[in-house]
LUMZALUM-716808 format. One record per residue (C-alpha): x, y, z; residue number from 0; residue in three letters. Coordinates in nm, 4 decimals, decimal comma, padded with zeros to 6 digits. Layout:
N
c1->X	c2->Y	c3->Z	resi->NUM	resn->ALA $
...
END
This chain:
352
c1->-03,2454	c2->-03,3362	c3->06,1107	resi->0	resn->UNK $
c1->-03,3829	c2->-03,4450	c3->05,7734	resi->1	resn->UNK $
c1->-03,6561	c2->-03,1831	c3->05,7984	resi->2	resn->UNK $
c1->-03,3945	c2->-02,9199	c3->05,8806	resi->3	resn->UNK $
c1->-03,1790	c2->-03,0160	c3->05,5786	resi->4	resn->UNK $
c1->-03,4877	c2->-03,0155	c3->05,3585	resi->5	resn->UNK $
c1->-03,5692	c2->-02,6667	c3->05,4852	resi->6	resn->UNK $
c1->-03,2173	c2->-02,5456	c3->05,4010	resi->7	resn->UNK $
c1->-03,2390	c2->-02,6944	c3->05,0524	resi->8	resn->UNK $
c1->-03,5725	c2->-02,5313	c3->04,9809	resi->9	resn->UNK $
c1->-03,4447	c2->-02,1977	c3->05,1133	resi->10	resn->UNK $
c1->-03,1373	c2->-02,2119	c3->04,8900	resi->11	resn->UNK $
c1->-03,3520	c2->-02,2861	c3->04,5840	resi->12	resn->UNK $
c1->-03,5834	c2->-01,9974	c3->04,6658	resi->13	resn->UNK $
c1->-03,2867	c2->-01,7615	c3->04,6989	resi->14	resn->UNK $
c1->-03,1519	c2->-01,8736	c3->04,3626	resi->15	resn->UNK $
c1->-03,4906	c2->-01,8303	c3->04,1988	resi->16	resn->UNK $
c1->-03,5292	c2->-01,4864	c3->04,3552	resi->17	resn->UNK $
c1->-03,1860	c2->-01,3831	c3->04,2272	resi->18	resn->UNK $
c1->-03,2686	c2->-01,5172	c3->03,8791	resi->19	resn->UNK $
c1->-03,5991	c2->-01,3315	c3->03,8669	resi->20	resn->UNK $
c1->-03,4274	c2->-01,0127	c3->03,9859	resi->21	resn->UNK $
c1->-03,1598	c2->-01,0495	c3->03,7178	resi->22	resn->UNK $
c1->-03,4196	c2->-01,1215	c3->03,4518	resi->23	resn->UNK $
c1->-03,6078	c2->-00,8091	c3->03,5543	resi->24	resn->UNK $
c1->-03,3032	c2->-00,5844	c3->03,5153	resi->25	resn->UNK $
c1->-03,2889	c2->-00,3582	c3->03,2143	resi->26	resn->UNK $
c1->-02,9824	c2->-00,4272	c3->02,9989	resi->27	resn->UNK $
c1->-02,6969	c2->-00,1782	c3->02,9941	resi->28	resn->UNK $
c1->-02,7179	c2->-00,0213	c3->02,6503	resi->29	resn->UNK $
c1->-02,3989	c2->00,1288	c3->02,5119	resi->30	resn->UNK $
c1->-02,3611	c2->00,3520	c3->02,2062	resi->31	resn->UNK $
c1->-02,0546	c2->00,2970	c3->01,9863	resi->32	resn->UNK $
c1->-01,9283	c2->00,5253	c3->01,7080	resi->33	resn->UNK $
c1->-01,6027	c2->00,5196	c3->01,5114	resi->34	resn->UNK $
c1->-01,4530	c2->00,6512	c3->01,1883	resi->35	resn->UNK $
c1->-01,5376	c2->00,3219	c3->01,0145	resi->36	resn->UNK $
c1->-01,8647	c2->00,2432	c3->00,8379	resi->37	resn->UNK $
c1->-02,0257	c2->-00,0924	c3->00,9130	resi->38	resn->UNK $
c1->-01,9018	c2->-00,2181	c3->00,5739	resi->39	resn->UNK $
c1->-01,5407	c2->-00,1665	c3->00,6802	resi->40	resn->UNK $
c1->-01,3246	c2->-00,4764	c3->00,7511	resi->41	resn->UNK $
c1->-01,2627	c2->-00,3694	c3->01,1127	resi->42	resn->UNK $
c1->-01,6340	c2->-00,3724	c3->01,1849	resi->43	resn->UNK $
c1->-01,7117	c2->-00,6785	c3->00,9743	resi->44	resn->UNK $
c1->-01,4253	c2->-00,8961	c3->01,1031	resi->45	resn->UNK $
c1->-01,3642	c2->-00,7609	c3->01,4546	resi->46	resn->UNK $
c1->-01,6278	c2->-00,5400	c3->01,6136	resi->47	resn->UNK $
c1->-01,9360	c2->-00,7200	c3->01,4821	resi->48	resn->UNK $
c1->-01,8338	c2->-01,0455	c3->01,6497	resi->49	resn->UNK $
c1->-01,6988	c2->-00,8637	c3->01,9564	resi->50	resn->UNK $
c1->-02,0331	c2->-00,6874	c3->02,0123	resi->51	resn->UNK $
c1->-02,2046	c2->-01,0250	c3->01,9859	resi->52	resn->UNK $
c1->-01,9548	c2->-01,1832	c3->02,2274	resi->53	resn->UNK $
c1->-02,0086	c2->-00,9077	c3->02,4858	resi->54	resn->UNK $
c1->-02,3832	c2->-00,9707	c3->02,4736	resi->55	resn->UNK $
c1->-02,3429	c2->-01,3476	c3->02,5010	resi->56	resn->UNK $
c1->-02,0864	c2->-01,3452	c3->02,7815	resi->57	resn->UNK $
c1->-02,2888	c2->-01,0985	c3->02,9887	resi->58	resn->UNK $
c1->-02,6052	c2->-01,3038	c3->02,9224	resi->59	resn->UNK $
c1->-02,7750	c2->-01,0109	c3->02,7540	resi->60	resn->UNK $
c1->-02,6947	c2->-00,7625	c3->03,0299	resi->61	resn->UNK $
c1->-02,4858	c2->-00,5467	c3->02,7920	resi->62	resn->UNK $
c1->-02,6082	c2->-00,4484	c3->02,4458	resi->63	resn->UNK $
c1->-02,3812	c2->-00,2379	c3->02,2230	resi->64	resn->UNK $
c1->-02,5396	c2->-00,0479	c3->01,9332	resi->65	resn->UNK $
c1->-02,3014	c2->00,0518	c3->01,6528	resi->66	resn->UNK $
c1->-02,3614	c2->00,3836	c3->01,4748	resi->67	resn->UNK $
c1->-02,2134	c2->00,4663	c3->01,1346	resi->68	resn->UNK $
c1->-02,0034	c2->00,7775	c3->01,0770	resi->69	resn->UNK $
c1->-02,1833	c2->01,1100	c3->01,1044	resi->70	resn->UNK $
c1->-02,5049	c2->00,9622	c3->01,2420	resi->71	resn->UNK $
c1->-02,5031	c2->00,9855	c3->01,6200	resi->72	resn->UNK $
c1->-02,2390	c2->01,2634	c3->01,6059	resi->73	resn->UNK $
c1->-02,0132	c2->01,4262	c3->01,3442	resi->74	resn->UNK $
c1->-01,7144	c2->01,2106	c3->01,2576	resi->75	resn->UNK $
c1->-01,4636	c2->01,4701	c3->01,3775	resi->76	resn->UNK $
c1->-01,6365	c2->01,4999	c3->01,7166	resi->77	resn->UNK $
c1->-01,6165	c2->01,1344	c3->01,8227	resi->78	resn->UNK $
c1->-01,3507	c2->01,2010	c3->02,0850	resi->79	resn->UNK $
c1->-01,5457	c2->01,4876	c3->02,2424	resi->80	resn->UNK $
c1->-01,8636	c2->01,2794	c3->02,2308	resi->81	resn->UNK $
c1->-01,6922	c2->00,9964	c3->02,4210	resi->82	resn->UNK $
c1->-01,5427	c2->01,2332	c3->02,6787	resi->83	resn->UNK $
c1->-01,8824	c2->01,3972	c3->02,7359	resi->84	resn->UNK $
c1->-02,0651	c2->01,0638	c3->02,7565	resi->85	resn->UNK $
c1->-02,2790	c2->01,1277	c3->02,4490	resi->86	resn->UNK $
c1->-02,1152	c2->00,8181	c3->02,2998	resi->87	resn->UNK $
c1->-02,0007	c2->00,5353	c3->02,5273	resi->88	resn->UNK $
c1->-01,7422	c2->00,3626	c3->02,3074	resi->89	resn->UNK $
c1->-01,5366	c2->00,5189	c3->02,0289	resi->90	resn->UNK $
c1->-01,2370	c2->00,4830	c3->01,7995	resi->91	resn->UNK $
c1->-01,0690	c2->00,7731	c3->01,6247	resi->92	resn->UNK $
c1->-00,7433	c2->00,9239	c3->01,4971	resi->93	resn->UNK $
c1->-00,5128	c2->01,0905	c3->01,7499	resi->94	resn->UNK $
c1->-00,3738	c2->01,3310	c3->01,4900	resi->95	resn->UNK $
c1->-00,7093	c2->01,4898	c3->01,4026	resi->96	resn->UNK $
c1->-00,7307	c2->01,6695	c3->01,7356	resi->97	resn->UNK $
c1->-00,4406	c2->01,9177	c3->01,7228	resi->98	resn->UNK $
c1->-00,2918	c2->01,9718	c3->02,0666	resi->99	resn->UNK $
c1->-00,4945	c2->01,7020	c3->02,2449	resi->100	resn->UNK $
c1->-00,2632	c2->01,4020	c3->02,1990	resi->101	resn->UNK $
c1->00,0720	c2->01,5653	c3->02,1121	resi->102	resn->UNK $
c1->00,2964	c2->01,2907	c3->02,2508	resi->103	resn->UNK $
c1->00,0818	c2->01,0030	c3->02,1235	resi->104	resn->UNK $
c1->00,1100	c2->01,1185	c3->01,7622	resi->105	resn->UNK $
c1->00,4846	c2->01,0482	c3->01,7700	resi->106	resn->UNK $
c1->00,4144	c2->00,6916	c3->01,6554	resi->107	resn->UNK $
c1->00,2953	c2->00,8254	c3->01,3179	resi->108	resn->UNK $
c1->00,5882	c2->01,0654	c3->01,2663	resi->109	resn->UNK $
c1->00,8638	c2->00,8083	c3->01,2142	resi->110	resn->UNK $
c1->00,8862	c2->00,7321	c3->00,8406	resi->111	resn->UNK $
c1->00,9317	c2->00,3905	c3->00,6800	resi->112	resn->UNK $
c1->00,9099	c2->00,2289	c3->01,0225	resi->113	resn->UNK $
c1->00,6101	c2->-00,0057	c3->00,9807	resi->114	resn->UNK $
c1->00,5609	c2->-00,2264	c3->00,6784	resi->115	resn->UNK $
c1->00,2370	c2->-00,3707	c3->00,8235	resi->116	resn->UNK $
c1->-00,0415	c2->-00,2299	c3->01,0367	resi->117	resn->UNK $
c1->00,0235	c2->-00,5076	c3->01,2897	resi->118	resn->UNK $
c1->00,3845	c2->-00,4015	c3->01,3405	resi->119	resn->UNK $
c1->00,2906	c2->-00,0376	c3->01,3991	resi->120	resn->UNK $
c1->-00,0071	c2->-00,1237	c3->01,6180	resi->121	resn->UNK $
c1->00,1864	c2->-00,3546	c3->01,8481	resi->122	resn->UNK $
c1->00,4516	c2->-00,0852	c3->01,8857	resi->123	resn->UNK $
c1->00,1866	c2->00,1769	c3->01,9652	resi->124	resn->UNK $
c1->00,0215	c2->-00,0498	c3->02,2228	resi->125	resn->UNK $
c1->00,3568	c2->-00,1108	c3->02,3941	resi->126	resn->UNK $
c1->00,4418	c2->00,2599	c3->02,3835	resi->127	resn->UNK $
c1->00,1110	c2->00,3544	c3->02,5481	resi->128	resn->UNK $
c1->00,1320	c2->00,0753	c3->02,8058	resi->129	resn->UNK $
c1->00,4823	c2->00,1720	c3->02,9194	resi->130	resn->UNK $
c1->00,4686	c2->00,5539	c3->02,8977	resi->131	resn->UNK $
c1->00,2715	c2->00,7326	c3->03,1741	resi->132	resn->UNK $
c1->00,2972	c2->01,0686	c3->02,9958	resi->133	resn->UNK $
c1->00,1113	c2->00,9231	c3->02,6967	resi->134	resn->UNK $
c1->-00,1440	c2->00,7518	c3->02,9213	resi->135	resn->UNK $
c1->-00,2133	c2->01,0902	c3->03,0819	resi->136	resn->UNK $
c1->-00,3266	c2->01,2271	c3->02,7444	resi->137	resn->UNK $
c1->-00,6224	c2->00,9895	c3->02,7547	resi->138	resn->UNK $
c1->-00,7700	c2->01,0878	c3->03,0898	resi->139	resn->UNK $
c1->-01,1454	c2->01,0432	c3->03,0685	resi->140	resn->UNK $
c1->-01,1148	c2->00,7409	c3->02,8362	resi->141	resn->UNK $
c1->-01,0765	c2->00,3782	c3->02,9408	resi->142	resn->UNK $
c1->-00,8454	c2->00,2497	c3->02,6675	resi->143	resn->UNK $
c1->-00,9455	c2->-00,0779	c3->02,5001	resi->144	resn->UNK $
c1->-00,6717	c2->-00,0760	c3->02,2367	resi->145	resn->UNK $
c1->-00,4335	c2->00,1315	c3->02,0253	resi->146	resn->UNK $
c1->-00,3759	c2->00,0792	c3->01,6560	resi->147	resn->UNK $
c1->-00,2220	c2->00,2226	c3->01,3450	resi->148	resn->UNK $
c1->-00,3770	c2->00,2742	c3->01,0024	resi->149	resn->UNK $
c1->-00,2549	c2->00,1540	c3->00,6641	resi->150	resn->UNK $
c1->00,0626	c2->00,3293	c3->00,5458	resi->151	resn->UNK $
c1->00,0830	c2->00,6204	c3->00,3055	resi->152	resn->UNK $
c1->00,1990	c2->00,5073	c3->-00,0417	resi->153	resn->UNK $
c1->00,2533	c2->00,6742	c3->-00,3784	resi->154	resn->UNK $
c1->00,0452	c2->00,5939	c3->-00,6881	resi->155	resn->UNK $
c1->00,1145	c2->00,7485	c3->-01,0271	resi->156	resn->UNK $
c1->-00,0452	c2->00,7724	c3->-01,3707	resi->157	resn->UNK $
c1->00,2283	c2->00,7478	c3->-01,6331	resi->158	resn->UNK $
c1->00,5574	c2->00,6476	c3->-01,4734	resi->159	resn->UNK $
c1->00,6431	c2->00,4243	c3->-01,1792	resi->160	resn->UNK $
c1->00,8390	c2->00,5652	c3->-00,8878	resi->161	resn->UNK $
c1->01,1523	c2->00,3549	c3->-00,8453	resi->162	resn->UNK $
c1->01,3571	c2->00,6038	c3->-00,6440	resi->163	resn->UNK $
c1->01,2703	c2->00,9201	c3->-00,4538	resi->164	resn->UNK $
c1->01,4339	c2->01,1406	c3->-00,7168	resi->165	resn->UNK $
c1->01,1565	c2->01,0342	c3->-00,9566	resi->166	resn->UNK $
c1->00,9125	c2->01,2454	c3->-00,7541	resi->167	resn->UNK $
c1->01,1011	c2->01,5701	c3->-00,8106	resi->168	resn->UNK $
c1->00,8822	c2->01,8261	c3->-00,9852	resi->169	resn->UNK $
c1->00,5793	c2->01,5947	c3->-01,0068	resi->170	resn->UNK $
c1->00,2322	c2->01,7254	c3->-00,9270	resi->171	resn->UNK $
c1->00,1159	c2->01,5046	c3->-00,6406	resi->172	resn->UNK $
c1->-00,2342	c2->01,5169	c3->-00,4947	resi->173	resn->UNK $
c1->-00,2308	c2->01,5337	c3->-00,1146	resi->174	resn->UNK $
c1->-00,5179	c2->01,5089	c3->00,1321	resi->175	resn->UNK $
c1->-00,3539	c2->01,6161	c3->00,4594	resi->176	resn->UNK $
c1->-00,0584	c2->01,7766	c3->00,6366	resi->177	resn->UNK $
c1->00,1575	c2->01,4665	c3->00,6422	resi->178	resn->UNK $
c1->00,1194	c2->01,3895	c3->00,2723	resi->179	resn->UNK $
c1->00,2006	c2->01,7539	c3->00,1969	resi->180	resn->UNK $
c1->00,5156	c2->01,7245	c3->00,4098	resi->181	resn->UNK $
c1->00,6141	c2->01,4051	c3->00,2286	resi->182	resn->UNK $
c1->00,5663	c2->01,5632	c3->-00,1155	resi->183	resn->UNK $
c1->00,7682	c2->01,8713	c3->-00,0237	resi->184	resn->UNK $
c1->01,0468	c2->01,6641	c3->00,1297	resi->185	resn->UNK $
c1->01,1001	c2->01,4980	c3->-00,2089	resi->186	resn->UNK $
c1->01,0721	c2->01,8228	c3->-00,4079	resi->187	resn->UNK $
c1->00,7313	c2->01,7452	c3->-00,5559	resi->188	resn->UNK $
c1->00,4578	c2->02,0026	c3->-00,6136	resi->189	resn->UNK $
c1->00,1440	c2->01,9643	c3->-00,4035	resi->190	resn->UNK $
c1->-00,2157	c2->01,9671	c3->-00,5261	resi->191	resn->UNK $
c1->-00,4347	c2->01,9659	c3->-00,2154	resi->192	resn->UNK $
c1->-00,7556	c2->01,7690	c3->-00,2688	resi->193	resn->UNK $
c1->-01,0051	c2->01,5872	c3->-00,0443	resi->194	resn->UNK $
c1->-01,0377	c2->01,2114	c3->-00,0936	resi->195	resn->UNK $
c1->-01,3590	c2->01,2231	c3->-00,3026	resi->196	resn->UNK $
c1->-01,1936	c2->01,4636	c3->-00,5513	resi->197	resn->UNK $
c1->-00,8741	c2->01,2657	c3->-00,6131	resi->198	resn->UNK $
c1->-01,0121	c2->01,0808	c3->-00,9152	resi->199	resn->UNK $
c1->-01,1123	c2->01,4092	c3->-01,0783	resi->200	resn->UNK $
c1->-00,7726	c2->01,5680	c3->-01,0086	resi->201	resn->UNK $
c1->-00,5939	c2->01,2703	c3->-01,1631	resi->202	resn->UNK $
c1->-00,8273	c2->01,2172	c3->-01,4598	resi->203	resn->UNK $
c1->-00,8179	c2->01,5875	c3->-01,5522	resi->204	resn->UNK $
c1->-00,4372	c2->01,5906	c3->-01,5312	resi->205	resn->UNK $
c1->-00,4363	c2->01,8342	c3->-01,2399	resi->206	resn->UNK $
c1->-00,2110	c2->01,5806	c3->-01,0676	resi->207	resn->UNK $
c1->00,0320	c2->01,3175	c3->-01,1974	resi->208	resn->UNK $
c1->00,0126	c2->01,1039	c3->-00,8878	resi->209	resn->UNK $
c1->-00,1217	c2->01,0832	c3->-00,5346	resi->210	resn->UNK $
c1->00,0087	c2->01,0149	c3->-00,1855	resi->211	resn->UNK $
c1->-00,2602	c2->00,7938	c3->-00,0358	resi->212	resn->UNK $
c1->-00,3064	c2->00,4668	c3->00,1579	resi->213	resn->UNK $
c1->-00,4225	c2->00,1503	c3->-00,0217	resi->214	resn->UNK $
c1->-00,7618	c2->00,0889	c3->00,1524	resi->215	resn->UNK $
c1->-00,9566	c2->00,3974	c3->00,0327	resi->216	resn->UNK $
c1->-00,8147	c2->00,3902	c3->-00,3220	resi->217	resn->UNK $
c1->-01,0882	c2->00,1727	c3->-00,4682	resi->218	resn->UNK $
c1->-01,3636	c2->00,3602	c3->-00,2841	resi->219	resn->UNK $
c1->-01,2585	c2->00,6852	c3->-00,4525	resi->220	resn->UNK $
c1->-01,1568	c2->00,5191	c3->-00,7837	resi->221	resn->UNK $
c1->-00,7953	c2->00,6299	c3->-00,7427	resi->222	resn->UNK $
c1->-00,6864	c2->00,2931	c3->-00,8839	resi->223	resn->UNK $
c1->-00,8844	c2->00,3644	c3->-01,2022	resi->224	resn->UNK $
c1->-00,6877	c2->00,6841	c3->-01,2620	resi->225	resn->UNK $
c1->-00,3416	c2->00,5455	c3->-01,1802	resi->226	resn->UNK $
c1->-00,1279	c2->00,2578	c3->-01,3130	resi->227	resn->UNK $
c1->00,1559	c2->00,2214	c3->-01,0636	resi->228	resn->UNK $
c1->00,1881	c2->00,2045	c3->-00,6858	resi->229	resn->UNK $
c1->00,5178	c2->00,1993	c3->-00,4968	resi->230	resn->UNK $
c1->00,5026	c2->00,0696	c3->-00,1403	resi->231	resn->UNK $
c1->00,7364	c2->00,3014	c3->00,0481	resi->232	resn->UNK $
c1->00,5289	c2->00,2934	c3->00,3706	resi->233	resn->UNK $
c1->00,5985	c2->00,6638	c3->00,4220	resi->234	resn->UNK $
c1->00,4030	c2->00,6871	c3->00,7461	resi->235	resn->UNK $
c1->00,0748	c2->00,5769	c3->00,9058	resi->236	resn->UNK $
c1->-00,1892	c2->00,7294	c3->01,1307	resi->237	resn->UNK $
c1->-00,2546	c2->00,6340	c3->01,4929	resi->238	resn->UNK $
c1->-00,5892	c2->00,5650	c3->01,6611	resi->239	resn->UNK $
c1->-00,7265	c2->00,5025	c3->02,0106	resi->240	resn->UNK $
c1->-01,0154	c2->00,2690	c3->02,0957	resi->241	resn->UNK $
c1->-01,1922	c2->00,3043	c3->02,4287	resi->242	resn->UNK $
c1->-01,4879	c2->00,3825	c3->02,6556	resi->243	resn->UNK $
c1->-01,6014	c2->00,6883	c3->02,8481	resi->244	resn->UNK $
c1->-01,4264	c2->00,6548	c3->03,1855	resi->245	resn->UNK $
c1->-01,7329	c2->00,7443	c3->03,3944	resi->246	resn->UNK $
c1->-01,9391	c2->00,4831	c3->03,2113	resi->247	resn->UNK $
c1->-01,6625	c2->00,2301	c3->03,2699	resi->248	resn->UNK $
c1->-01,6498	c2->00,3139	c3->03,6415	resi->249	resn->UNK $
c1->-02,0260	c2->00,2547	c3->03,6664	resi->250	resn->UNK $
c1->-02,0115	c2->-00,1019	c3->03,5297	resi->251	resn->UNK $
c1->-02,0377	c2->-00,4029	c3->03,7621	resi->252	resn->UNK $
c1->-01,7102	c2->-00,5856	c3->03,8270	resi->253	resn->UNK $
c1->-01,8099	c2->-00,9000	c3->03,6390	resi->254	resn->UNK $
c1->-01,8978	c2->-00,6989	c3->03,3273	resi->255	resn->UNK $
c1->-01,5689	c2->-00,5097	c3->03,3473	resi->256	resn->UNK $
c1->-01,3945	c2->-00,8465	c3->03,3547	resi->257	resn->UNK $
c1->-01,5622	c2->-00,9478	c3->03,0269	resi->258	resn->UNK $
c1->-01,4486	c2->-00,6255	c3->02,8592	resi->259	resn->UNK $
c1->-01,0945	c2->-00,6623	c3->02,9923	resi->260	resn->UNK $
c1->-01,0732	c2->-01,0196	c3->02,8687	resi->261	resn->UNK $
c1->-01,1782	c2->-00,9208	c3->02,5159	resi->262	resn->UNK $
c1->-00,9817	c2->-00,5967	c3->02,4644	resi->263	resn->UNK $
c1->-00,6275	c2->-00,4706	c3->02,5276	resi->264	resn->UNK $
c1->-00,3474	c2->-00,6356	c3->02,3314	resi->265	resn->UNK $
c1->-00,5835	c2->-00,8943	c3->02,1811	resi->266	resn->UNK $
c1->-00,8101	c2->-00,6183	c3->02,0446	resi->267	resn->UNK $
c1->-00,5113	c2->-00,4192	c3->01,9173	resi->268	resn->UNK $
c1->-00,3875	c2->-00,7259	c3->01,7319	resi->269	resn->UNK $
c1->-00,7320	c2->-00,8113	c3->01,5904	resi->270	resn->UNK $
c1->-00,7927	c2->-00,4611	c3->01,4514	resi->271	resn->UNK $
c1->-00,4456	c2->-00,4507	c3->01,2955	resi->272	resn->UNK $
c1->-00,4831	c2->-00,7914	c3->01,1319	resi->273	resn->UNK $
c1->-00,8213	c2->-00,6914	c3->00,9879	resi->274	resn->UNK $
c1->-00,6636	c2->-00,3803	c3->00,8363	resi->275	resn->UNK $
c1->-00,3653	c2->-00,5746	c3->00,6982	resi->276	resn->UNK $
c1->-00,5910	c2->-00,8374	c3->00,5416	resi->277	resn->UNK $
c1->-00,7983	c2->-00,5585	c3->00,3906	resi->278	resn->UNK $
c1->-00,4831	c2->-00,4150	c3->00,2302	resi->279	resn->UNK $
c1->-00,3908	c2->-00,7602	c3->00,0946	resi->280	resn->UNK $
c1->-00,7365	c2->-00,8061	c3->-00,0575	resi->281	resn->UNK $
c1->-00,7280	c2->-00,4606	c3->-00,2171	resi->282	resn->UNK $
c1->-00,3816	c2->-00,5145	c3->-00,3632	resi->283	resn->UNK $
c1->-00,4875	c2->-00,8503	c3->-00,5079	resi->284	resn->UNK $
c1->-00,7997	c2->-00,6950	c3->-00,6621	resi->285	resn->UNK $
c1->-00,6069	c2->-00,4017	c3->-00,8078	resi->286	resn->UNK $
c1->-00,3441	c2->-00,6332	c3->-00,9562	resi->287	resn->UNK $
c1->-00,6218	c2->-00,8168	c3->-01,1408	resi->288	resn->UNK $
c1->-00,7430	c2->-00,4797	c3->-01,2689	resi->289	resn->UNK $
c1->-00,3954	c2->-00,3985	c3->-01,4047	resi->290	resn->UNK $
c1->-00,2323	c2->-00,1957	c3->-01,1273	resi->291	resn->UNK $
c1->00,1421	c2->-00,2656	c3->-01,0998	resi->292	resn->UNK $
c1->00,3101	c2->-00,2641	c3->-00,7598	resi->293	resn->UNK $
c1->00,6731	c2->-00,1950	c3->-00,6789	resi->294	resn->UNK $
c1->00,8693	c2->-00,2637	c3->-00,3613	resi->295	resn->UNK $
c1->01,1705	c2->-00,0380	c3->-00,3004	resi->296	resn->UNK $
c1->01,4874	c2->-00,2091	c3->-00,1812	resi->297	resn->UNK $
c1->01,5938	c2->-00,1756	c3->00,1811	resi->298	resn->UNK $
c1->01,8666	c2->00,0668	c3->00,0751	resi->299	resn->UNK $
c1->01,6196	c2->00,2816	c3->-00,1189	resi->300	resn->UNK $
c1->01,3788	c2->00,2947	c3->00,1741	resi->301	resn->UNK $
c1->01,6676	c2->00,3911	c3->00,4029	resi->302	resn->UNK $
c1->01,7630	c2->00,6768	c3->00,1686	resi->303	resn->UNK $
c1->01,4041	c2->00,7979	c3->00,1604	resi->304	resn->UNK $
c1->01,3770	c2->00,7748	c3->00,5397	resi->305	resn->UNK $
c1->01,6970	c2->00,9773	c3->00,5825	resi->306	resn->UNK $
c1->01,5395	c2->01,2591	c3->00,3801	resi->307	resn->UNK $
c1->01,1940	c2->01,2441	c3->00,5362	resi->308	resn->UNK $
c1->01,2781	c2->01,1732	c3->00,9010	resi->309	resn->UNK $
c1->01,4083	c2->01,5211	c3->00,9943	resi->310	resn->UNK $
c1->01,1111	c2->01,6838	c3->00,8217	resi->311	resn->UNK $
c1->00,8502	c2->01,4848	c3->01,0169	resi->312	resn->UNK $
c1->01,0502	c2->01,5047	c3->01,3403	resi->313	resn->UNK $
c1->01,0654	c2->01,8840	c3->01,3192	resi->314	resn->UNK $
c1->00,6919	c2->01,9031	c3->01,2426	resi->315	resn->UNK $
c1->00,6155	c2->01,6817	c3->01,5434	resi->316	resn->UNK $
c1->00,8291	c2->01,8905	c3->01,7805	resi->317	resn->UNK $
c1->00,6493	c2->02,2028	c3->01,6587	resi->318	resn->UNK $
c1->00,3123	c2->02,0390	c3->01,7283	resi->319	resn->UNK $
c1->00,4241	c2->01,9420	c3->02,0793	resi->320	resn->UNK $
c1->00,5399	c2->02,2991	c3->02,1447	resi->321	resn->UNK $
c1->00,2143	c2->02,4499	c3->02,0166	resi->322	resn->UNK $
c1->00,0149	c2->02,2225	c3->02,2460	resi->323	resn->UNK $
c1->00,1902	c2->02,3685	c3->02,5529	resi->324	resn->UNK $
c1->00,2886	c2->02,0162	c3->02,6490	resi->325	resn->UNK $
c1->00,5054	c2->02,0338	c3->02,9597	resi->326	resn->UNK $
c1->00,6754	c2->01,6974	c3->02,9108	resi->327	resn->UNK $
c1->01,0480	c2->01,7510	c3->02,9564	resi->328	resn->UNK $
c1->01,1882	c2->01,4923	c3->02,7145	resi->329	resn->UNK $
c1->00,9931	c2->01,4590	c3->02,3879	resi->330	resn->UNK $
c1->01,3122	c2->01,3511	c3->02,2117	resi->331	resn->UNK $
c1->01,3321	c2->01,0585	c3->02,4535	resi->332	resn->UNK $
c1->00,9792	c2->00,9492	c3->02,3626	resi->333	resn->UNK $
c1->01,0686	c2->00,9800	c3->01,9943	resi->334	resn->UNK $
c1->01,3677	c2->00,7500	c3->02,0415	resi->335	resn->UNK $
c1->01,1613	c2->00,5041	c3->02,2447	resi->336	resn->UNK $
c1->00,8914	c2->00,4968	c3->01,9758	resi->337	resn->UNK $
c1->01,1561	c2->00,4494	c3->01,7052	resi->338	resn->UNK $
c1->01,3073	c2->00,1533	c3->01,8904	resi->339	resn->UNK $
c1->00,9667	c2->-00,0075	c3->01,9476	resi->340	resn->UNK $
c1->00,8703	c2->00,0320	c3->01,5819	resi->341	resn->UNK $
c1->01,2005	c2->-00,1232	c3->01,4710	resi->342	resn->UNK $
c1->01,1559	c2->-00,4151	c3->01,7117	resi->343	resn->UNK $
c1->00,7952	c2->-00,4844	c3->01,6136	resi->344	resn->UNK $
c1->00,8570	c2->-00,4485	c3->01,2413	resi->345	resn->UNK $
c1->01,1235	c2->-00,7170	c3->01,2723	resi->346	resn->UNK $
c1->00,8606	c2->-00,9379	c3->01,4404	resi->347	resn->UNK $
c1->00,5469	c2->-00,8543	c3->01,2436	resi->348	resn->UNK $
c1->00,6565	c2->-00,6626	c3->00,9337	resi->349	resn->UNK $
c1->00,6245	c2->-00,7548	c3->00,5680	resi->350	resn->UNK $
c1->00,8352	c2->-01,0623	c3->00,4899	resi->351	resn->UNK $
END
């Protein structure tokens, strides 16, 4: 009997050793990751850098994620296509920069003055995606790891602060995209269309008297050096998806999938949003030291501005949905649902 038990013990040890050697001999699963953020960005530095390390540690080196900066492994604007085609395994990008592809999802960024923090908007977007099959259907081919918003669009000016929306009337405002153009026109301002890198020149040469732009890129493009005042209206914010090529996901072993699922989802959405919010706080603090003055409109003033801007953005969104040939029967219902979720989450996570 003792010899038999000894035999069983030795056999079990041999099986464990064999399994260990087999595992050690496996090549790691190498995943390519590309997003709109450079590796100097707060989201990479404070979220993805540690997450990539955690994935490697928790899978015991079986999964290695390599992060590629913008426009290296693929053009920035082609990240979504690259993920869908499997050229990139993991990606993060704006929903609004693919006209017609995510028509319903972009609703979350078409409701003005609804999110005073990135966290509030991101938690609303995550809940909207999680509870709306029609929006989930827009992401077929992508295993979603999180949804998040970007920092809000604000107004910065050179010579006079904006204390009420009427102050914008007739001003020359630099705009970098469709939404900022819509905002400027809604408040009877004149638009000067410029890409981000040219904003400083437009302001310093008096081509523009102000700019509609989020806080985070201002210092990168020296917008803060050409302006004196910033009013935090939170006009609107962009929306982004974060996920993996679905076929690559389907090919992963169950235990590795479990590690990804335990480190993404709502927790990832929250982490990205907090990194963006903290980045905004740091930039505001730095700009205040440099002399930039910040103004916070009253609740009544923001409500007046929203009443003017809301129908403009709502109409533009409905037109985008129609152009996309989206067959969803009740876009107005999704708009109302998104509005309610943004209101609820801003009460929970908004600026205090």
